[in-house]
C-alpha positions as CSV (number, residue, x, y, z in Angstrom):
1,Q,-3.8,-19.0,-35.5
2,V,-1.8,-16.9,-32.5
3,Q,-0.4,-17.8,-29.1
4,L,0.5,-15.8,-26.2
5,V,2.7,-17.2,-23.3
6,E,2.8,-14.8,-20.5
7,S,5.1,-14.5,-17.8
8,G,6.5,-12.5,-14.8
9,G,3.9,-13.1,-11.9
10,D,5.2,-13.6,-8.5
11,L,4.4,-13.3,-5.0
12,V,5.3,-9.4,-3.8
13,Q,5.0,-7.5,-0.2
14,A,2.7,-4.8,-0.7
15,G,4.9,-1.7,-2.5
16,G,7.1,-3.5,-4.1
17,S,6.9,-4.5,-8.3
18,L,6.7,-6.2,-11.0
19,R,6.7,-6.5,-14.7
20,L,4.8,-8.9,-16.7
21,S,5.9,-9.8,-20.5
22,C,3.3,-11.6,-23.0
23,A,5.1,-12.6,-26.6
24,A,3.0,-13.4,-29.5
25,S,3.4,-15.6,-31.8
26,G,2.3,-17.6,-34.8
27,S,0.5,-16.4,-38.2
28,I,0.2,-13.0,-37.3
29,F,-0.2,-10.1,-40.4
30,S,-1.3,-7.4,-38.0
31,I,-1.9,-6.3,-34.8
32,D,-4.6,-4.2,-33.7
33,A,-4.5,-4.1,-30.2
34,M,-2.9,-5.2,-27.1
35,A,-4.3,-5.6,-23.3
36,W,-3.8,-6.8,-19.9
37,Y,-7.1,-8.4,-18.3
38,R,-7.2,-9.3,-14.6
39,Q,-9.6,-11.6,-12.2
40,A,-9.5,-11.8,-8.8
41,P,-10.9,-15.0,-6.6
42,G,-14.6,-15.0,-7.1
43,K,-15.0,-11.6,-8.8
44,Q,-15.4,-11.3,-12.5
45,R,-12.5,-10.7,-15.5
46,D,-11.6,-7.1,-15.5
47,L,-9.5,-4.7,-18.5
48,V,-6.6,-3.6,-16.4
49,A,-4.9,-1.9,-19.5
50,R,-4.5,-1.6,-23.0
51,I,-2.6,-0.1,-25.7
52,T,-3.8,-0.1,-29.8
53,S,-1.3,-0.1,-32.5
54,S,-1.2,3.8,-32.6
55,G,-0.2,3.9,-29.3
56,D,-2.8,5.3,-27.8
57,T,-3.6,3.8,-23.8
58,Y,-6.7,2.9,-21.6
59,Y,-5.8,2.2,-17.8
60,L,-8.4,0.7,-15.3
61,D,-8.5,4.1,-13.0
62,S,-7.5,1.7,-9.9
63,V,-4.0,1.6,-11.3
64,K,-3.4,4.7,-12.6
65,G,-0.2,6.7,-11.7
66,R,0.9,3.1,-10.7
67,F,0.6,0.4,-13.8
68,T,2.3,1.2,-17.5
69,I,1.7,-0.7,-20.5
70,S,4.0,-0.7,-22.9
71,R,4.8,-2.9,-26.6
72,D,8.1,-3.6,-28.8
73,T,5.9,-4.1,-31.9
74,A,9.3,-5.7,-33.8
75,K,8.8,-8.9,-31.0
76,N,5.2,-8.8,-31.0
77,M,5.3,-8.3,-27.1
78,V,3.8,-6.5,-24.7
79,Y,4.5,-5.6,-20.9
80,L,3.1,-4.3,-18.1
81,Q,5.0,-2.4,-15.7
82,M,3.5,-2.7,-11.9
83,N,4.4,-0.5,-9.4
84,S,3.4,0.5,-5.5
85,L,1.7,-2.8,-5.6
86,K,-1.5,-3.4,-2.8
87,P,-3.6,-6.4,-2.0
88,E,-6.3,-5.9,-3.9
89,D,-3.7,-6.0,-7.2
90,T,-4.2,-10.0,-6.5
91,A,-5.5,-11.4,-9.1
92,V,-4.8,-13.9,-12.4
93,Y,-3.3,-11.6,-15.1
94,Y,-4.2,-12.4,-18.8
95,C,-2.5,-11.0,-22.0
96,N,-4.9,-10.4,-24.6
97,V,-4.5,-9.5,-28.0
98,V,-6.6,-8.3,-31.1
99,A,-4.8,-9.6,-34.6
100,R,-5.0,-10.2,-38.2
101,T,-3.5,-13.3,-39.3
102,Y,-2.5,-14.2,-42.6
103,R,-5.5,-16.5,-43.4
104,S,-8.1,-13.3,-42.2
105,T,-6.3,-9.9,-42.7
106,I,-9.6,-7.8,-42.9
107,V,-10.6,-8.5,-39.2
108,G,-8.7,-9.0,-36.1
109,L,-9.5,-11.8,-33.6
110,N,-9.0,-12.1,-30.2
111,Y,-6.8,-14.2,-28.7
112,W,-6.0,-15.3,-24.7
113,G,-2.9,-16.3,-22.8
114,Q,-3.0,-18.6,-20.0
115,G,-2.9,-16.3,-17.0
116,T,-0.3,-15.6,-14.7
117,Q,-0.6,-15.5,-10.5
118,V,0.2,-12.4,-9.2
119,T,0.0,-12.4,-5.4
120,V,0.5,-9.0,-3.1
121,S,0.8,-10.1,1.0
122,S,0.4,-7.1,3.5
């Protein structure tokens, strides 16, 4: 099994910055991808950014140029640096990891963190 713990969410003013962190632990054989999703009130959960094991990244169009996803493979951690925050970035941000465990090394499974609240005031 794999456990994910997010941190770094806060209340900030528009134009400010935050850095979210997610630590993966457990019986991890390898990690195929790490990602951040967000869900605003009354909205669906959207993929914000993703980074693969090869280092390739994807960003939601509305955050390109403002957010940066990075990873620390040695620590099994993923980060989301958020700059120039806007009120529309307000949401609960969730860490997601596709990981293989020692019990199942052939296929990766999805794991989710509990979420961390990001609130941007105007």
